[in-house]
N, C-alpha and C positions, 0 to 999 in steps of 0.2 A: 504494500500500500504506500502511495506517495503522500506523506504528511504535508508536503508543500502544496500539492494540488488541493487537498481538503482545506488547508489554511486559506488559500486564495479564494476558494468558493465562499468561505465564511466571512471574508472581508467585504463582500459586495454590499450589504446594507449600509455599512459605514461610509463607503465610497459614494454611494448614491446620495446619502444624507448630506455629506460635506459639499458635493457638487451643487445640490439644490441651494445650500446655504450661501454660497459665494457667487453663483452664476450671474445674477442680475447686476450686482454691484460691480463685478469684474468686467463684464462684457456687454451688458445691456445697452449702454449708451452707444458703443461702437456699432452694435448690430442695428440699432435704431437708425443710424446714419446709412447703413447699407439698405435698409428697408426703404428709406427715402430715395435712395439712388435707384432702386428697383422701380419705384413709382414714377420717377422722373424720366425713365427711359435710358439711363446711363448704360445698362447692360442689354445685350441682345440675346444672351443665352446664359444658362446656368449649367455647370458641369460638376457632378459629384464623382469622386474617384477614390479608390482604395484597393488594397490587395487582401485576399483571404477573408478573415472575419471582418476586417474593416470595410471591405466592399459589401459584404452581406449586410452589415449593420447600417449601411447607407441606403439600403433599398426602401425602407419605410419613408425616409426623408425624400427620396426621389419621387415616390408616389404622392406624398403630401404637397410638395412644391409643384408637381405637374398639374395637380388639381387646382391649385391656388393661383398660379401665375399664367399670364398670357403669352410669355415667351417660351421657347423650347427649353426643356430640362432634360439633360442627358446624364446617364450613369455609365461610367467607363471603368473597367479594370485598368489600373495605372500602367501596367506593362503594355497592354494593347494601345492605350492612349499615347504613351510616349514613343512607342515603336512604330505604330501604324497610322496615327491620326493626330499628331501633335499640332498640326495646323488648325485644328478645331479650337484650340486655346488661343484666343485673340485679345486684342486690347479692349474689347467690349465684353469680355467674359467674366462672370462671377464664378470663381472656382472654390469648391468646398472639398478639401482633401483630408481624408481620415487615415491615420496610421498609428498603430500602437506605439511604435518606437520613434517614428519620424525619420528613420535612418535606412529604410529598406532601399535596395538598389533602384527600384522603379521610381520611388518617390524622389530620391536624390537626382535622378535624371530629369524629373519634372522641374526641380528647382534650378537646374543648370540650363534650361532652355533659353533661347535668345529672346523670345517674346514673353513678356509677363502678362498675366491677366489683368483686367482693370482692378480687381480686388481678389485676394486669396484669403480664405478662412481655413485655418488648420485646426484639426482636433487630434491631439496626441496625449500620451500619458503625462508628459511634463513639458516645461517651457524651454529646456535646453536640448534642442536637437535641430537638425538641418531644416526640417520642414517648418518648425515653429519660428526659426530665425528668418525664414524667407517670407512668411505670410504677413499680411497687414494686420490680421486679427488672429492671434494664436491662443486657442482655447486649450487649457490643460485640465484633464480629468482628475489628475492626482491619484490615479489608481495604484501607482507604485510599481516597483519591479515585479515582473511575472516570470517565474522560473519554469513553468510547465505549460501545458496546452491552454489556450485562451479561455478564460472564464470571466474574471473581474474586468479585464480590459475591454472585452466585448460588450458586457452589459453597461459599463460606464460610457463607452462610445455610443451605444444606442440612446442612452439618456441625454448625452450631450447633443447628438443630432436632433433629438426631439426638441430640446430647448432652443437650439439655433433656428430650427424651422418655425417654432412658435413665435420667435421674435421677428423673423422675416415675413411672416404671414399675418402679423397683427393680432396674434393670439397669445401674447406673452403673459397677460394677466392670469395668474393662477397656475401657470405652467410649472414654476419651481415648487409650488405647494403640491402639485400632483406627483412630482418626483420625490418630494419628502415623504408623502404618504406611501408611495411605492416602496421606499426603503423599509418601512415597517411591515408592509405586506410580504416583502422578500424574507425578512427575518422569520416570520411565522411559517412561511412555506418551506424554508430550508429545514425546519425542524422535522417535518413529516416526510420529506421526499426520499431519504435513504431507503426506508422500508418499501415504499412504492416503486422505487427504481429496481430493487431486488426482485419484486414480483414481476415487473415488466421484463426484466432480463430472462426470468424463467419462462414467461409467456412467449417471448420471441425466439429463445434459443440463441446459440452462439456460433452456429456454423453457416447459416444461410445469409447471403448478402441482404442488406436492408434497403428499402426504398422509403424516403421521407417526402411527404406531400404537404403542401400548404399553398393557399391562395392569398393574394394581396400582401398586406404586411407580414402575414405568416409565412410567406415564401422566404423571407429573411431567416426565419427560425428553421425552416426546412434545410436551407443551404448551410447554415451554421451547424445544425445538428449532424448533417452528413460529414462536414469537414471535421468536426470534433470526434465523431465515431471512428473515422479513418485514422485520425492523428493519435487519439488517446487509447483506442481499443484495437487498432490495426485490423478492423473489419471493413470490407468493401461496402460502400454506401453511396446511394445516388439520391439527389434532391430534384424534385420536379414539381411544377404547378399541377393542380388538378386537371386542367385542360391538357397539358403535355402528357400526363399519365394516361388519359383516356385515348389519346391519339397514338396508339401503338403499344406502349408498355403494359397496358391492360392485359395483353395476350400472355404475359408472364404469370398471371395469377392462377394458382391451383394449390393443391395441398403442398405445403412446404414454403409457400410465399409468405414473406414477413414485411410489415410496413409500420411506420410511425406516421400518423396523420394529425396535422394541426387543424382543428375545426375552425379557428379564426372567428371573426365577427363580421357583421354586415350582410349585404344582400346575397353574397356568394355562399354563406354558410349552409343553406339547404343543399346546394350542389355537393358540398364536401361531405355532409352527413349521408347523402345518397351514395356517394362513392365508398364510404366505409361499409355500408350495407352491401354494396355490390362485391367488394373484396371478400367480405365474410361469406356471402352466398356462393362464391366461386371456390371456397376452400382455404383462403388465406387467413392469416392472423394479423390483427391490428392492435397497436397501442394508440388510443385516441386521446389527444391532449387538448383541453380547452375548458372554458367555463360551461358548466352544466352539460357534461359530455354524455349523459345517458347511462343506462345500467350496463353492468358487465355481463358477458356471455362467454361461452367456450372460445369464441373467435375474437371477441373484442374486449380489451382491458382498458377501462377509462382511467385517466388521471385528471382530476378536477383542479382547475385553477380559480383563484378568487377573482371577483369582478374589480376592475380598476379602470382608469381612463383608457379607452380603447387604443389610443395611439401608443401606449406604453405596454400593451399586452405582450409584444415580442420579448421584453425583458423577463417576464414570467415564463414564457413558453420554453425558453432554452434551459431553464433550471433543471427540469427532470432529466434531460439528456446529460447534463453535467454529472449527475450521479449515475445514470444508467451505464455510462462507459466504464465505470469502476468494476462492477461484477462481470461485464463482458470481457474486459481486458484480463482480469484474473483467471477466468475459466479458460481463456485462450492462451494462457501462459505468459502474459506480459505484465510489466509494472504499469499500472494506469497512468496515462498522460506523460510517460517518459519518452524522450526523443531518442530514436535509434539511428536514423539516417539524416536527419535535418538538424537545425538549430533554431533557437527562439527568434532571432532576428535574421531574416533572409537578406543578406547583403548582395548576393549575386542575382543575375537576371537569367 
């Protein structure tokens, strides 16, 4: 068992609470100026970018800004952005770059580009890194050093993106209070999740590859869950939206198929609930994660999440998988969340 991994999971409520406490005072005024620039037409596009969990954590912000703004909002993996489409970053771009370390090779390449965006907002663990030094507005989550697979840095990044987007879309009032309330909810949830994760591991088994499904904001959770499962438990895992799954991969479902499905919120939830029923009817097994997930059956194991501000639901959604990978790794013969082939900060490209 990795004591460091468990310790980093346990730090999450305190990190969220501290971020909520300082955010408005530290960055609210600067973000208000960016919002005014958005309204005045200074920017002709917004680009959000990151790698790995930082990219996945940007997805809810991408959706929220796309709904709120009249200009294009793009989400780019930093490697593909810098290697294939760097010309899309122009002198009229608002760039929001998320990186746990602020030092990954792809992000450094972005900071060395000849053309600067009109404004760059960085979200990193701390203020002393290449990306933070380059950005006009450098937001530091103060998540602290992370020695194992991403847990606290991911949830802190999600909360920071939520707060940035709230300020840029005129919804800042009460946003920090929502994050503060979230921290208390996380504390309560962490206490009961180890036992539920053990049950989920028994339900899914440890040999079959996993498919993780989510729609809307919950696709961020699906993508991060797949990344964490592969990184921490060394088990092959694929993340798909509900629509992507129905267009082809549904043919995989039969006895032995295993999935984690995020039920999510909003108008798409009935589609996701119907997909859970379809997988079960075809012989697969599902762990269904969400608020009010319904009763358990031989095929479906529910993990219930508390109700919170819908935009912050992805923070809760990833927590069960942070624990699920522990029994999966152990039964597969690995130390949970320990790196074998990679390193914490990926400096190469």
